[in-house]
N, C-alpha and C positions, 0 to 999 in steps of 0.2 A: 506493499501500498503506498501510496505516495506521499509529502508531506502535504500537497494540496486534498489527495482524499478524505485524508485524517482529520484536517483541518474544517473541510463542507462540512464529515460525519461529526464534530461536536457542535457547527452550529443547526448541522440539520437537528438530533437529538436535543438539544436546547431549545428547541426552536427560536431559535435567535432571526436577526436577519443581519447578515457582515454588515452594517453600521453598529444592532446594538452592540455586536463582536467589539469590532471594534474599539466600541466606544467604553464598555468594561474593561475592556484593557487595556486603555491610553494609548493606543496607535491610528494613525490615520487609515481610513477606508482603504484608500488607495494602497495602502499596506497590503491590507486582506487580500484586496482585489488579486494582486501580483500573485502571492500567495495562492491563491485559492483558484484560481485557472490556469485550463491544461489550454496556455497559449503554444505558440511553434514548439517543434518538439526539442532543438537546441537551447530553450530558453530551460527546460522543465531538470534537464540533467543535475545542475547544482543549488536545487530550491534546499536552500537551509533555515534556520530558527536561531535565533543563540540560546544556550543552557538557561539563560533570565528570562527569557522568554515561553519558554515551554515549561519552565516552574509555573510561574505569574498562572500559562491555561491550565496547567493543571491544577492549581491549588484552587481556582478563583472557579473553572468546572468539576473537578473532583474527576480529573481522567490522570493514568499514569507517567510521570514525568519521564521517563525513558520511552516510553511508547510514540507521546506526542513528536518527541525530540528526530527522532527515528527511527518509530514502524516495533520497539522491542519492550516486549513485558515483564 
């Protein structure tokens, strides 16, 4: 599962809009859009978030930090 797929799963399961997701995390909507879309294939290869953002997402929404960051459980 890609980072975009994991983030979209969180957004969907929490019944949030991308705007609400961004707001709760204190990040821009544009950044969420970049992270959650599957644009041209070469753009998706190295999409990553910082460990700090993964931890924030995990704490805010109740997901495992390692899963958020790199798909590990």
